[in-house]
N, C-alpha and C positions, 0 to 999 in steps of 0.2 A: 813738924810745924814750921811754917814760914815766918809769920809775924803775928805778935799778940799785943793788943792794946789793952791796958788794964787801968780802969778808973781814971782815964786821962781827962784833965781839966785845964782850962786857960782863962785867966781873969785879966782884964785890962782896966786897972783902977777899979771903978765900981761896976764895970760891965763884965758879966760872965758870958764869954764867947762859946766855951765848951764846958760841959758839966758831967763829970763822972761817966765817961763813955768807955765801954769795953766791947771788944770783938776780936775775932781771929781771921786771918787770911791764910788759907791753907795752900800748899804748893799745887799749882795747876789750876787754880780758880781764877775766875774773872768776877770781881766784886765791885758793885756800884754803890756810890754814896749820894743820896738825894736829899732834898729839902728846899724850902723856899729861901729867898734872899735873906742873908743875915742869920741863917740857921747854924753856922759854924763849920760848914763843909771844908772850905779852903784852909781855915785855921787848923782843923784836925789833920788834914793832909800835910800841912807845913810842919806840924809837930812830929808827924811820923817820919819826915825826911830830915829833921834836925834844923829846919830853918827858923823855928820858933821854940823856945824852951817852955815846957809845960809848967803850969803852976802846981799841978798835982798829978799823980799817977805815973805810969811807966810805959815804954814801948820796948818790947823784946823781939829781937831778930835771931832766930835759931838759938834761943835760950839766953842770949846776951842782951843786957839792957843797953840801949843805944841813945836814949833821949838826951844824954849829956854830951854826946859826941858832936863834932863839927859835921856840917853837911857833906864835905868832901870825904871825910872818913867813912860816913854812912854809905855814900855812893860807892866807895871802894870796897865795902863789904857786900855790895850787890843790890842796894836799895836806891833807885834813881828816880828823881821827880822831874816832870816837865812843868811848864808854866802856862797859865791861861794866855798871856801875851808872849809871843815868841821871843826868845832871847838869842838872837843870831848876830853875827858880825856882818853888817850890811856891806862893808867894803871888800869882803872876801868872797871868793866863789863858793857855790854850794858844795863842791868837792872839798875845798879847804875848810869850810865850817865843820863838815863831818870828820875830817881828818884831825882837826884840833881837838875834838872831843874824845879822841881815841887814847889819850895819855893815861886815863884812869884804868882802862882795860889792860894796857901794857904793864903798868905797875902791878896790877892785881894778878894777872895771869902769868906773867913771865918773871916778875921781880926785877928790880932796877939793875942788878949786876948781870943777870942772865940776858936782859935786853941789850946791855952794852956789848956783851960777848957776841950776840948774834949780829948786831950792827957792825961791830969791828971785824967780824969774820968775813962777811960777804954782803952786807947790806940787805940781807934777805928779809929783814923785818919791814923795810920800806916797801918792798914788792908785795908782801902779804897785807900790809896796811892798805895799799892802794886797791888790792883785790877786795878786802873787806868793806872799804868805803863804797866800792862799786856795787857790792852785794846789798848793802843796807839801802843805798839810794834807789836801787832797782826795786827792793821790797816796798819802799815808800813811794813808788811811782815818780821818782825824781831823777831817774837815770838820764833822761834827755835834757835835764837842766843842770847837769854837773858843772858845766863851764860858765854858767850865768852868775852874775853877782847876786848875792843873797838879797841885796837892797832892791833888786828889780823883780823879785817874786811877788805873786799875788799873796793876799793875806792867808788864804788856804794853803798855798804852797809853803809859806813861812812856817805855819803851824806844823806841817808835815816835816819840814826840815828840823824843827825843834825835836820832834819824835825821833828822827833819824840820828840826831846828835846824842840823844839819850841812849839809843840802841847801840851806838858805838862804845858806850861804857860797859857793854855786856851785862846788863842788869839781870838779876834773878827775879826781882820784883820791881815792876815799873808802875810808878804812881803818876797818874795823869790828871791835871787840873783843868777842867772845862775844855777838853780837846775838841768838842764839836761846836763850841760857842762861836758865833759869827760866820758859820759855814752855811752854804746853800745845800739844797737837797742832794745834788749829785756829789758834792764834796763830803757830805756826811756818809753817804753810801761807800765812797772810796775809803774814808777813814775806818768805817766798820770792817771793810774787807782787809785793810792793812793790819788792824789790831787782831783780827781773827788769825791771820797768818803769823803774826808775832807770837800769839798764844800757842798756836799749833807747833811752833818751833821750840816751845818749852818755857816761855816767860810767863810768870804769874802777873796778873794785872789788877790794879785797884784804881778806879777812876771816879771823879766827881763830875757830874754834868746835869744840866737842866733839861736836856732833850730826852724826855721819858721814852719815846718810841725807840730811839737809838739805844738806850740802856736796856730796854725790855728785850730787844732782839739779840743783845750781845752778852749780857751778864748771866752768871749762874745764881747769884745771890745779891740782894740789895739791902742796904742799911739806910734807914730814913732818920733824919735829924729834924728837930724843931726847937728853936730857942736854945740851941746848944746841947739838947738832950736827945738820946736815942729813943725813938718812939716806936720803931718796928724794925724787924730783921727777918729775912727769909727769901724764898723764891720771888722773882719780880712780880708775877701776877698776884700772889698772895699779899705782898706788901702794898701794892698799888690799890688793892681792894680794902685795906684796913681803914676803918672810919677815922682814926686819928691822922692818918696820912692824907686822906681826902680833905679833912677839915683844915689841916695845915696849909694845903694848897688852895682850897676853894672856899673855905668857911664852913661854919657849923651847919648851915641849912643844907648844903650839898651832902654833908656826911650823913645827916638824918635821912635824906632822900635815898 
């Protein structure tokens, strides 16, 4: 089992953002989380990544409760989250942005002492890092922009760089918050292609998005939220046909029709 959410809830003063949500993300899956604005999707994803402490419930990763751990510790364990608005260093090159993000992978895969031994011996780690950055940027279709300043990228390219930085952390489970938001049709197709390649390479994916067509073609399973509660879960076509999901998006009249 990869990740298990048990009775997770989040309350902000008198507002219940997430209420008693439970589900599992199995290794090798692509799971989508949908719901109208304000349904608790991003709050749920943030609790899974340690960015928000839950009011109730737990998040278990490989049997270990992680909801009380810092986000960097959780990322070091293999659960890495991207952000709806790209978090990049505008004054650095695309290459250096990806390289900066590699420190978690070094610590996790090599260990601090072993990393020092390799660097001290022959500087081989720097060469391997440069190779890995090149591989990840090529995977994200950013190889030709490696020397550009990140601040000069388009919004779509910035979002792809954010994904590349997350991949440099060598995640086992990648959490993506609205990766397709603000993207044009061609950019969404490019994103779907990249995420499919990431998944084929062995990374489990869990993503929040509003673009239903994008999720329908990409995910194996969808979880639908409304007012912080889980209202449906299953294959995309089955969930999107649920009257409760149709009503959440379009209103009771459409659900009856």
